[in-house]
Backbone bond lengths (Angstrom), bond angles and torsions (degrees), N, CA, C in turn:
res aa  C-N    CA-C-N  psi(-1)  N-CA   C-N-CA  omega(-1)  CA-C   N-CA-C  phi
1 X - - - 1.445 - - 1.515 110.08 -
2 X 1.319 113.89 144.94 1.452 118.74 177.76 1.520 109.79 -86.88
3 X 1.318 115.19 146.41 1.459 120.21 175.61 1.524 108.96 -78.93
4 X 1.307 116.00 145.56 1.459 120.77 178.13 1.522 107.86 -79.02
5 X 1.321 115.37 128.65 1.460 120.27 -179.45 1.521 110.42 -76.98
6 X 1.313 115.05 171.79 1.464 120.60 179.26 1.514 110.48 -61.52
7 X 1.325 117.35 -41.08 1.465 121.16 178.54 1.520 110.63 -64.37
8 X 1.324 115.53 -38.47 1.456 119.88 178.21 1.523 111.93 -65.53
9 X 1.322 117.06 -39.63 1.462 121.41 177.65 1.520 110.46 -64.55
10 X 1.341 117.14 -41.67 1.465 120.81 178.53 1.522 110.55 -63.05
11 X 1.333 115.44 -41.79 1.462 119.93 179.93 1.528 110.74 -63.60
12 X 1.331 117.13 -46.48 1.461 121.04 178.36 1.524 111.56 -63.13
13 X 1.330 117.23 -36.90 1.456 121.56 177.71 1.531 110.35 -65.03
14 X 1.327 117.08 -41.08 1.473 120.99 177.87 1.528 111.00 -63.83
15 X 1.313 117.30 -43.16 1.461 121.65 179.31 1.531 109.86 -63.25
16 X 1.341 116.34 -43.78 1.463 120.79 179.74 1.522 110.77 -62.56
17 X 1.326 117.85 -44.70 1.467 121.21 178.17 1.521 111.47 -62.90
18 X 1.322 116.91 -39.86 1.463 121.00 179.67 1.533 110.66 -63.54
19 X 1.315 117.45 -42.14 1.461 121.64 -178.85 1.532 111.76 -68.97
20 X 1.328 117.70 -29.39 1.452 121.18 -178.62 1.523 113.05 -88.72
21 X 1.325 117.65 -11.55 1.462 121.62 -178.68 1.520 109.91 -73.72
22 X 1.341 117.17 122.20 1.462 122.23 -179.33 1.520 111.65 -120.45
23 X 1.309 117.98 22.76 1.460 121.08 -174.88 1.527 112.56 -65.87
24 X 1.323 118.91 -27.31 1.457 121.38 -179.64 1.517 114.11 -87.32
25 X 1.306 118.70 -6.66 1.455 122.07 -176.44 1.521 112.43 -62.58
26 X 1.312 118.46 -39.15 1.454 121.19 -178.50 1.517 112.07 -59.90
27 X 1.320 116.97 -42.58 1.457 121.77 -179.42 1.517 111.10 -64.65
28 X 1.311 116.85 -44.47 1.460 120.86 -179.70 1.520 110.39 -62.49
29 X 1.308 117.13 -42.50 1.463 120.93 -179.90 1.521 111.23 -64.03
30 X 1.330 117.44 -42.37 1.466 120.89 179.15 1.521 110.59 -63.62
31 X 1.312 117.37 -43.07 1.470 121.04 179.42 1.524 110.22 -62.57
32 X 1.315 118.42 -42.77 1.461 121.30 179.12 1.529 111.47 -64.01
33 X 1.322 117.30 -40.56 1.468 120.46 178.17 1.520 110.26 -63.68
34 X 1.331 117.72 -42.60 1.463 121.08 179.13 1.522 110.58 -62.92
35 X 1.321 117.53 -41.88 1.464 121.34 178.91 1.529 110.74 -62.06
36 X 1.313 117.29 -42.91 1.467 121.12 179.18 1.530 110.35 -64.44
37 X 1.333 117.48 -43.18 1.462 120.66 179.16 1.521 111.80 -63.39
38 X 1.318 117.41 -41.96 1.468 120.57 177.41 1.527 110.38 -62.80
39 X 1.316 116.90 -41.18 1.459 120.71 177.36 1.520 111.97 -61.82
40 X 1.330 117.26 -42.87 1.467 120.41 178.14 1.517 111.88 -64.07
41 X 1.321 117.09 -40.31 1.465 120.47 177.76 1.525 110.37 -63.10
42 X 1.324 117.17 -40.44 1.467 120.00 179.43 1.530 111.02 -65.62
43 X 1.322 117.11 -39.12 1.458 120.90 -178.47 1.529 111.52 -70.18
44 X 1.337 116.36 -42.26 1.455 120.90 -174.40 1.527 113.22 -104.55
45 X 1.331 117.25 26.20 1.466 121.98 -176.32 1.528 112.07 -57.43
46 X 1.313 117.91 -46.77 1.463 121.03 -177.70 1.532 111.51 -63.26
47 X 1.320 117.06 -42.22 1.453 120.61 179.54 1.531 110.77 -66.00
48 X 1.321 117.07 -40.67 1.466 121.17 178.89 1.524 109.85 -64.68
49 X 1.346 117.45 -42.80 1.471 120.96 177.50 1.525 111.00 -59.10
50 X 1.318 117.56 -43.75 1.461 121.37 179.76 1.518 112.49 -62.07
51 X 1.323 116.38 -43.16 1.466 120.90 -179.66 1.529 110.30 -65.15
52 X 1.332 116.75 -45.18 1.460 120.60 -178.84 1.524 110.66 -64.87
53 X 1.331 117.33 -42.56 1.465 120.59 178.48 1.531 110.92 -61.87
54 X 1.319 117.52 -41.54 1.471 120.89 178.80 1.530 110.91 -64.33
55 X 1.301 117.22 -41.66 1.469 120.58 178.51 1.521 110.37 -61.01
56 X 1.331 117.67 -45.28 1.463 119.98 -179.92 1.526 111.90 -68.84
57 X 1.326 116.96 -32.16 1.469 120.02 175.51 1.532 110.60 -62.33
58 X 1.333 116.51 -44.06 1.459 121.66 179.11 1.530 110.42 -64.98
59 X 1.333 116.44 -43.67 1.472 120.28 179.02 1.522 110.35 -61.30
60 X 1.323 117.06 -43.48 1.468 121.22 -179.91 1.529 110.50 -63.45
61 X 1.315 116.95 -43.41 1.476 120.37 179.48 1.519 110.35 -65.00
62 X 1.319 118.88 -42.48 1.464 121.52 179.36 1.523 110.78 -66.72
63 X 1.320 117.65 -34.44 1.455 121.15 178.62 1.526 110.06 -65.85
64 X 1.334 117.09 -40.54 1.466 120.68 179.00 1.536 110.39 -65.69
65 X 1.311 117.35 -34.85 1.467 120.73 178.59 1.528 109.75 -66.43
66 X 1.316 116.80 -42.26 1.470 120.72 -177.42 1.530 110.79 -71.12
67 X 1.327 117.13 -45.11 1.464 120.39 -175.15 1.516 112.97 -81.86
68 X 1.305 117.26 -20.21 1.468 121.81 177.02 1.453 110.31 89.37
């Protein structure tokens, strides 16, 4: 077997550090969550619109009761 040279050890150390580096994982996870949320909003847009409209209808009616 051949001995690993100093350059070879440095190269293997760089590869090992690169594989263990997880600093970019947070960004990827956030982007994936945002994509999923946007997809859900697109799928359930009509239902969300109905719920929001009903909430504002109730708020408007309660405001008229309070203000007279």
